[in-house]
C-alpha positions in Angstrom: 0.0 0.0 0.0 1.4 3.4 -1.0 1.8 6.4 1.2 0.0 9.6 0.1 1.5 13.0 0.5 0.0 16.3 -0.6 1.6 19.5 -1.7 0.9 22.9 -0.2 -0.9 23.8 -3.4 -3.2 20.8 -3.0 -3.9 21.7 0.7 -4.5 25.4 0.0 -6.8 24.7 -3.0 -8.8 22.3 -0.8 -9.4 25.1 1.7 -10.2 27.6 -1.1 -12.8 25.2 -2.6 -14.4 24.5 0.8 -14.7 28.3 1.5 -16.0 29.0 -2.0 -18.8 26.4 -1.6 -19.6 27.1 2.1 -18.5 23.6 3.2 -15.9 22.2 5.6 -12.5 21.0 4.4 -13.3 17.8 6.4 -16.3 17.2 4.1 -14.1 17.3 1.1 -11.7 14.9 2.8 -14.6 12.6 3.5 -15.6 12.6 -0.2 -12.0 11.9 -1.1 -11.6 8.9 1.3 -12.5 6.4 -1.4 -10.2 8.1 -3.8 -7.4 7.8 -1.3 -8.0 4.1 -0.9 -7.9 3.7 -4.7 -4.7 5.7 -5.0 -3.0 3.7 -2.2 -3.8 0.5 -4.0 -4.2 1.2 -7.7 -2.8 4.6 -8.6 -1.4 3.5 -11.9 -4.9 2.6 -13.1 -5.9 6.3 -13.4 -5.5 8.1 -16.7 -2.6 10.5 -17.5 -3.2 14.2 -17.8 -3.2 14.9 -21.6 0.2 16.0 -22.7 1.9 14.9 -19.4 4.1 11.8 -18.9 3.7 11.4 -15.1 0.7 13.4 -13.9 -2.5 11.4 -13.5 -6.1 12.4 -12.9 -8.9 11.2 -10.7 -12.4 12.6 -10.5 -15.2 12.4 -7.9 -18.9 12.8 -8.5 -20.8 15.5 -6.7 -21.9 14.4 -3.3 -24.5 16.4 -1.3 -23.3 20.0 -1.3 -19.8 19.1 -2.4 -19.1 19.6 -6.2 -17.4 17.0 -8.4 -13.7 17.3 -7.9 -10.7 16.6 -10.1 -7.3 15.7 -8.4 -4.0 15.6 -10.1 -1.3 13.3 -8.7 1.9 11.6 -9.5 3.5 8.3 -8.4 7.0 9.3 -7.3 10.3 7.4 -7.4 9.7 6.1 -3.9 6.3 4.7 -5.0 4.4 7.3 -3.0 1.4 9.2 -4.4 1.9 12.9 -4.4 -1.3 15.0 -4.6 -0.4 18.1 -6.6 -3.7 19.9 -7.3 -7.4 19.8 -6.8 -10.1 21.7 -8.7 -13.9 21.7 -9.1 -14.6 19.6 -12.2 -16.7 21.9 -14.3 -16.5 19.8 -17.5 -14.6 17.0 -19.1 -11.3 18.9 -19.6 -8.7 19.5 -17.0 -8.2 23.2 -16.2 -5.3 23.0 -13.7 -3.2 25.8 -12.4 -1.7 28.2 -14.9 1.9 26.8 -14.8 1.3 23.1 -14.3 
């Protein structure tokens, strides 16, 4: 089972999304619990970000007041999953931060 680590950008975007939607950060973490299990066990099964060689995507469905979310991650050289970015999934395409 892989270890999951998150970047400061991932953590700050999680807080920003929670504030923007009037929900608790912990509610987002609850929705992501199943994703985290999947990433620990089968991270390589998720699709690559178009045009990137190591970044992968995972998307959640909307749950209660929590919007659908898209998370970008990478499996690093130590076989850990590094969570880079999270965004509200507004459509099929990945928006991502400007310099990703």
